[in-house]
C-alpha positions in Angstrom: -6.8 -11.3 13.5 -8.9 -10.7 16.5 -8.6 -8.5 19.3 -9.7 -6.1 21.6 -9.4 -2.2 20.2 -5.9 -1.0 20.7 -4.1 -4.5 21.0 -2.1 -4.0 18.0 -4.1 -6.1 15.1 -2.7 -3.6 12.5 1.0 -3.7 13.6 0.8 -7.6 13.5 -0.6 -7.1 9.9 2.3 -5.2 9.1 4.7 -7.7 10.5 3.1 -10.3 8.5 3.5 -8.4 5.1 7.2 -6.9 6.0 8.3 -10.5 7.0 7.1 -12.3 3.7 8.2 -12.8 0.6 5.6 -10.1 -0.5 7.4 -7.7 1.4 8.6 -5.5 -1.5 5.0 -5.6 -3.2 2.2 -3.0 -2.4 0.6 -3.3 1.3 -3.0 -1.8 1.1 -4.8 -1.1 4.2 -8.6 -0.4 4.2 -10.6 0.5 7.2 -14.1 -0.9 6.6 -15.6 1.1 9.4 -15.3 4.5 7.8 -16.5 3.4 4.1 -19.8 4.5 3.2 -22.1 1.6 2.1 -22.5 3.3 -1.4 -18.7 3.2 -2.3 -17.7 0.3 -0.7 -18.0 -2.0 -4.0 -16.0 0.8 -6.1 -13.6 1.3 -3.3 -12.6 -2.4 -3.0 -13.0 -3.7 -6.6 -12.8 -0.6 -8.7 -15.2 0.8 -11.3 -15.2 1.6 -15.3 -15.9 5.3 -16.2 -19.6 5.9 -16.5 -20.5 3.1 -14.6 -22.7 5.0 -12.2 -23.5 8.7 -11.8 -20.5 10.5 -10.8 -17.9 8.0 -12.1 -16.0 10.5 -14.5 -13.2 7.8 -14.7 -12.0 4.6 -14.1 -10.9 3.9 -10.8 -8.5 1.0 -9.9 -10.2 -0.9 -6.6 -7.9 -1.6 -3.4 -7.9 -5.2 -4.4 -6.1 -4.6 -8.0 -3.9 -1.8 -6.3 -2.6 -4.7 -3.7 -1.9 -7.2 -6.6 1.1 -9.4 -5.7 1.2 -8.1 -2.4 -1.1 -7.9 0.8 -4.8 -6.2 1.4 -5.4 -5.3 5.1 -9.4 -5.3 5.6 -9.6 -3.6 9.3 -13.0 -4.3 10.6 -14.2 -6.6 8.5 -17.4 -7.0 10.3 -18.3 -3.7 8.8 -18.7 -5.0 5.4 -22.2 -5.1 4.3 -23.9 -8.2 3.6 -24.6 -7.8 0.1 -21.0 -7.2 -0.8 -20.0 -10.2 1.5 -21.1 -12.2 -1.3 -18.7 -10.9 -3.6 -15.7 -10.7 -1.5 -16.1 -14.2 -1.0 -16.2 -14.8 -5.1 -12.9 -12.8 -4.9 -11.3 -15.4 -2.3 -12.6 -18.3 -4.1 -12.1 -17.4 -7.6 -9.1 -15.1 -7.2 -10.7 -12.6 -9.8 -12.5 -8.9 -9.0 -14.7 -7.5 -11.3 -15.0 -3.8 -11.4 -18.3 -2.1 -11.3 -19.7 -1.6 -14.9 -16.9 -4.0 -16.4 -17.8 -7.0 -18.4 -15.1 -9.3 -17.7 -13.3 -10.1 -14.4 -9.5 -9.5 -13.8 -7.3 -11.9 -12.3 -5.7 -10.8 -8.7 -3.0 -12.4 -6.3 -3.2 -11.1 -3.1 -2.7 -12.2 0.1 -5.9 -11.1 2.5 -5.5 -10.1 6.0 -8.5 -9.2 8.2 -9.3 -8.1 11.8 -12.0 -7.5 13.9 -12.7 -6.4 17.8 -15.9 -8.7 17.7 -16.8 -12.3 18.0 -17.7 -13.0 14.5 -19.5 -16.3 15.2 -22.1 -14.0 17.3 -22.4 -11.7 14.5 -23.2 -15.1 12.3 -25.8 -16.3 14.8 -27.6 -12.6 14.6 -27.6 -12.7 10.9 -24.9 -9.9 10.4 -22.0 -12.0 8.9 -22.0 -14.7 6.4 -20.9 -18.1 7.6 -19.2 -19.2 4.4 -17.1 -16.0 4.5 -15.9 -16.3 7.8 -14.8 -20.1 6.9 -12.9 -18.9 4.0 -11.1 -16.2 5.8 -10.6 -17.9 9.0 -7.6 -20.1 7.4 -4.8 -19.1 10.0 -6.8 -17.4 13.1 -4.6 -15.3 15.1 -6.1 -14.0 18.8 -4.2 -11.0 20.4 -5.2 -11.2 24.2 -5.7 -7.8 25.8 -2.9 -6.2 27.9 -4.6 -7.1 31.3 -4.0 -10.8 30.4 -0.1 -10.3 29.6 0.9 -8.1 32.2 4.2 -9.6 32.0 4.8 -7.7 28.9 4.2 -4.0 30.3 7.5 -3.5 31.3 9.1 -4.1 28.1 6.3 -1.9 26.2 7.1 0.9 28.7 10.6 0.8 28.2 10.1 0.8 24.4 7.7 3.6 24.2 10.0 5.8 26.6 12.8 5.1 24.6 10.7 6.5 21.6 9.4 9.5 23.1 12.3 10.5 25.3 14.2 12.0 22.5 17.6 10.6 23.8 17.1 11.5 27.4 15.6 7.8 28.7 13.6 8.1 31.7 13.6 5.1 34.2 10.7 3.8 36.0 10.6 3.4 39.7 9.7 -0.1 41.2 6.5 1.3 42.9 5.1 3.1 39.6 5.9 -0.2 37.6 4.0 -2.2 39.8 0.9 0.1 39.5 1.2 0.1 35.7 1.2 -3.6 35.6 -1.7 -3.8 38.0 -3.7 -1.4 35.9 -6.5 -3.1 33.8 -5.8 -1.0 30.6 -9.2 -0.7 29.0 -7.5 0.9 25.9 -4.8 -1.9 25.7 -1.3 -1.0 24.3 -2.6 2.0 22.6 -3.5 3.5 25.8 -0.1 2.4 27.4 1.9 4.2 24.3 -0.2 7.3 24.9 0.4 7.4 28.6 4.1 6.9 28.2 4.0 10.0 25.4 2.6 12.1 27.9 4.9 11.2 30.8 8.1 11.6 28.3 6.7 15.1 27.7 5.8 16.1 31.2 8.1 14.2 33.7 11.1 16.4 34.5 12.6 14.4 37.1 15.0 11.6 36.0 12.6 8.8 36.6 9.0 8.3 36.6 7.4 8.1 40.2 4.1 6.8 41.3 2.9 10.2 41.9 3.7 10.9 38.7 0.9 8.6 37.3 -2.6 9.9 36.5 -5.2 9.3 39.2 -7.0 6.3 37.4 
């Protein structure tokens, strides 16, 4: 899944999992951007007790935790190059080898990944393996930015206002809606959602007017 920050990549991953025949199985989410490089392999594949300093007990990795279900790897571009080889092997052989283990373990898991970058550019710059990209890119889905689908803005506005208005649904005056549709939304759907939450809390009238919108 590709798309700018805030377009809804994680929400789409949820939709894929919970509308599939794996919906009653584990759904494990991993943010590759926040994992330190020295724990990456252990987090994804697990480790045996005593396999490295500080490994006081065995750990089940995220792949095995997602067995029979789905694992979602957000910011797949942040996986270190040396670990990309091992990730490719997991996808090809459908087995993981915990750190310190002597035998691989079979795993049945759907893998969904996402990135806000153009992976092909990262391949050109030597930051991502082309063989891993082609293995992951079986079903590519691109979510366009909100500025390219402005016809969705009214639907999203009403959806979020319903979520945040606590039973008192605000309406949006036409002038205000036109402004919302003309705005570029650099933060995409996430920015729109946050604005609707703010307006639902601060607007005291029955409807949102143009003057209620922030200056930008």
